[in-house]
MITOR-653211 format. One record per residue (C-alpha): residue in three letters; x, y, z. Coordinates in pm, whole numbers, plus 50000, padded with zeros to 5 digits. Example, Ala and Ser with C-alpha at 12.3 -4.5 7.8 and 13.67 -1.06 7.14 Angstrom:
2
[vovo "ALA",[51230,49550,50780]] [vovo "SER",[51367,49894,50714]] 
//
This chain:
85
[vovo "MET",[56219,72033,51419]] [vovo "ARG",[56156,72364,51564]] [vovo "THR",[56312,72520,51268]] [vovo "ARG",[56067,72362,51039]] [vovo "MET",[55797,72445,51285]] [vovo "ALA",[55891,72810,51282]] [vovo "GLU",[55894,72802,50937]] [vovo "LEU",[55580,72649,50855]] [vovo "PHE",[55381,72866,51094]] [vovo "ASN",[55635,73170,50971]] [vovo "ASP",[55650,73256,51313]] [vovo "GLU",[56060,73276,51512]] [vovo "SER",[55919,73235,51857]] [vovo "CYS",[55874,72840,51770]] [vovo "ILE",[56206,72794,51744]] [vovo "ARG",[56206,72874,52132]] [vovo "TRP",[55836,72715,52236]] [vovo "TRP",[55553,72659,52035]] [vovo "LEU",[55284,72828,52229]] [vovo "PRO",[55247,73164,52257]] [vovo "ASN",[55383,73366,52608]] [vovo "ASP",[55589,73090,52634]] [vovo "GLU",[55284,72865,52759]] [vovo "GLY",[55392,72573,52978]] [vovo "PHE",[55727,72610,52936]] [vovo "THR",[55794,72542,53252]] [vovo "PRO",[56157,72615,53462]] [vovo "LEU",[56211,72219,53408]] [vovo "LEU",[56190,72214,53085]] [vovo "GLN",[56366,72544,53044]] [vovo "ASN",[56669,72368,53208]] [vovo "ILE",[56578,72050,52987]] [vovo "ARG",[56649,72238,52650]] [vovo "ALA",[56895,72421,52804]] [vovo "ILE",[57125,72076,52884]] [vovo "ALA",[56994,72000,52533]] [vovo "ASP",[57158,72234,52352]] [vovo "GLU",[57432,72289,52547]] [vovo "ARG",[57568,71885,52481]] [vovo "ASN",[57404,71954,52088]] [vovo "ALA",[57667,72191,52065]] [vovo "MET",[57940,71987,52212]] [vovo "ALA",[57856,71700,51984]] [vovo "LEU",[57870,71987,51689]] [vovo "SER",[58228,72119,51811]] [vovo "THR",[58341,71723,51827]] [vovo "GLN",[58230,71636,51489]] [vovo "ARG",[58375,71970,51368]] [vovo "GLU",[58726,71874,51533]] [vovo "SER",[58727,71517,51417]] [vovo "LEU",[58663,71633,51051]] [vovo "GLN",[58942,71856,51087]] [vovo "GLN",[59171,71624,51170]] [vovo "ILE",[59062,71369,50948]] [vovo "GLN",[59108,71612,50665]] [vovo "GLN",[59444,71697,50777]] [vovo "ASN",[59563,71312,50801]] [vovo "PHE",[59410,71297,50408]] [vovo "ALA",[59616,71573,50320]] [vovo "ARG",[59900,71463,50477]] [vovo "MET",[59882,71125,50234]] [vovo "GLN",[60003,71100,49863]] [vovo "VAL",[59876,70899,49661]] [vovo "GLY",[60033,70678,49369]] [vovo "GLU",[60411,70655,49399]] [vovo "GLU",[60620,70891,49466]] [vovo "HIS",[60894,70934,49210]] [vovo "THR",[61272,71096,49226]] [vovo "LYS",[61588,71064,49031]] [vovo "GLY",[61850,70841,49084]] [vovo "ASP",[62259,70877,49115]] [vovo "ASP",[62247,70777,48709]] [vovo "GLY",[61996,71072,48614]] [vovo "ALA",[61719,70746,48590]] [vovo "GLN",[61384,70824,48747]] [vovo "THR",[61328,70534,49004]] [vovo "SER",[61045,70445,49216]] [vovo "ALA",[61093,70567,49566]] [vovo "GLU",[60932,70232,49675]] [vovo "THR",[61218,70057,49458]] [vovo "LYS",[61598,70132,49547]] [vovo "PRO",[61854,70205,49288]] [vovo "SER",[62067,69882,49315]] [vovo "VAL",[62375,69993,49417]] [vovo "SER",[62729,69831,49271]] 
//
């Protein structure tokens, strides 16, 4: 939201606080902002890690049947074992 305000007003200082010269931006509000920014950064980091884990899991998965050659040279499905006589 702060980024959109900065774009709307064409003023990058809105990203930090929307009043000029940090008017009304008390130390308490600054601490709350710091905590919220840290929490949001951690959430993004966690989301990135989760996404990487999901991507790794999907990369290990294979879609469809895997085909291998049996002892007699005929192709068989990996799920269907060739009969042994």
